[in-house]
N, C-alpha and C positions, 0 to 999 in steps of 0.2 A: 504494499499500499503505500501512495504516496501522500506524505502530510505536506501542505501547503499554509504559508502564512501571507495574508493578504492585509493591507492597510484599508480599512473602510472609513471613509472620510467624515471625519466629525461624530463618529459612532459614540463615542464615550466622552463627548465634550461636557454631557450633565455631569458625569462623574467628577471629571477633573476640576469642573467649576465650583463643585458643592463641597469640595475636601481640602481642608488646609495641608493635608498630606495626600496628594493624588495617590491612586492605588497602580501598580502595575498590571494593566490588563491589556490583552489584545485578543483578536478575533483569528481563529485558526479553521482549516479545513482538512478534510482527509477524504480521498476517494475510496470507496467501498466496493466489494466484488459483485454485489447485487446491482451495481450501476449507480451513477450519481456521487454524491458527497454528503457527508454528515459535518456541520460546522459545531463550532463550540466556543465559549468566551472563557479564556484562561486567566485565571487571577495569579499573581505572584511570578517570581522568577524561578523558583524551585520546582522539582517535579510535583505535580497534583497529589496530594494526599486524599483530596476529597473528590467526589464525582456526583453532580446534580442533574436529577432528570425532572422535567416539569410534567405538569398536567395538561390534558388535551386541551388546544386551543391558547396555551400560553407558548412561552419560549424560554430562553436560556437567560435573557435579561430579567425575567421574574425574580431570578436569586439576587439581584443586585443589591437589594437592602440587607439581605444576609450574609453575603460575601463582602460587605463593607464593614460587618461587624466581625466577622470570624478572621481571625489573623493567621490563616493558614493558606498555602497554595492550593488552589483548586480549578477544576475543569466543569464548567456548566453547559451541557450539551442541548442543542437544539435536535428534537426527535425528527425523524424524517417526516417530511411534511409539514414541518412547522419552522417558523423563524427563517433563518439563512440556509437550512438545510435543503437539499433538493427532494423532490417529489410533491404530488398534488394532495392536498389536505382532503382527507377522506371523512365522510360523515359518520361512519364507525370504524375507527382505525382497529386494525388488527395487532395486538400487542405480540404476538407469537411471530409475526412477520417482520416486526420492528425490531425483534430482539438481536439478530444475526449484526444488522450493520451498526447497532448500537455497541454490540460486544467488540466489533472490529474498532469502532472508534476510541472505546475506551482503551483498548490495547496499544493505540497509537498515541492518544493524548495522555493518558493516566495509566501507564502499565505497571506502577508501583503503589497505586491507590489503596488505601487504608478501609475506606468506607464508601458507601453509596447511599446517598439520601435522594429519595424520591417519594412523589405523591401522585394520586390518580392514576392516569394513562402511565405515567413514567413508572410508577411502583408497578404496575403488572408487566410492563416490558422488563423491568429489572428481574422481577420473579421468574418470568420465561427465561430470561438469559442466565440466571443463577442455577436453574435446575437442568438445563442444557449444558452449560458450561461451568461446572462448578469452581473451576481452577482460575476462572477469568473475572469472577465478581467476588470483592470481599464483602465485608459484613453490610448487612442492608439495615436502613432505617426507613421504616415506611412510616409516612405522615399521613394519618387519618385516611389510610388506603389500606384495602386487603382485596384477594382477588374476588371478582363478583360472582352472582350466580348463573352466569351464561355457561352452557355446555363447554366452551373451549376454555373457561377457567376451572372446569373440574380436575385435570391434573394438577394444576398448582396446589390445590389444597392438598392432594394425596402425596405429594413431593416435598412439602415444607419442611417435613421432618428429616428429609434427607439433605438439606442444605449444609454446605460445608461449615458456615458459619451462622449459628442461630440468630435469626433476624431480631431487630427491635422495632416495636410498633408504639410510636407515639401518638397517643389517643387524644384529643382536646374536649373537655367537657362541654356538651351541647353541639359536638360535631356530629358528622354523618353516619358514623359507624354505632351500630346497636350493640347492646350487651350480649345478644345472641351471636353476632358475627365475632365478637372478641373472644367469647367462650368457644367458640369453633376453631378458631385461630391458636389458642392455647392447647386444645386439645388436640389439633393436627400438629402442632409444634411444642412439645412440652418444654424444650430448652430454651424457647424465645422468651423475651422480656416485652413488658407492656409498661410504659411510662405515661400515666394520667396528667395533662397539663391544663391550665386554664385557657391557654391559647397557644396556636403555633406560628407566633410572630418571630422576627428576627432575634430578638434578645432569649426568647425561649430555645431556638433551634440552635442558635450559637452555643448556650449553655450544654445542650444535650450533645453536641459534636465535640466540644473540649471533653466533657466527661468520656465520651465512648472511645476518644483517640488517647487518652490518657491511661 
């Protein structure tokens, strides 16, 4: 795979103007074997420790407030069909199909990552990637997100216990997850952890990341 770094004129002007200590941030691309490319926003000058995957309809820049708070190198990916990654946005994206290019992109942008934080569609993509390529995905932090009730998500529930690293579910009070879904998660993955928080804002998630990486 060929990794490319390109300048996107003024893309990060808002970040540079709003901070007394402008972050080191760059847009990168990688060509994937399925065709097209996956893009990422890479923060910091060292090899990324954290990978972030967004929800459907969002993009890598969704994580700007969090990564402005977390003082660790990171790569926030645009899922295929989102942001500056290639592909046509789908009405109902198939997380299983997105997993392969995402694994390739992680292998290029963050081969030594220690943590993958994901929500919504990104969480389901990460779970498919981890169940199919256990060595390619580090510990998962799932933010208010679990496999869904659709038949295509059935294998994810069955394989949760076999993940190489037990996942951490971050559940916000009043969030979308029901008690029954969380109970199913803990039953499917007895070694997994659940952290219940008041909100999943940048400060909260930054604290969870720091704790998980220590």
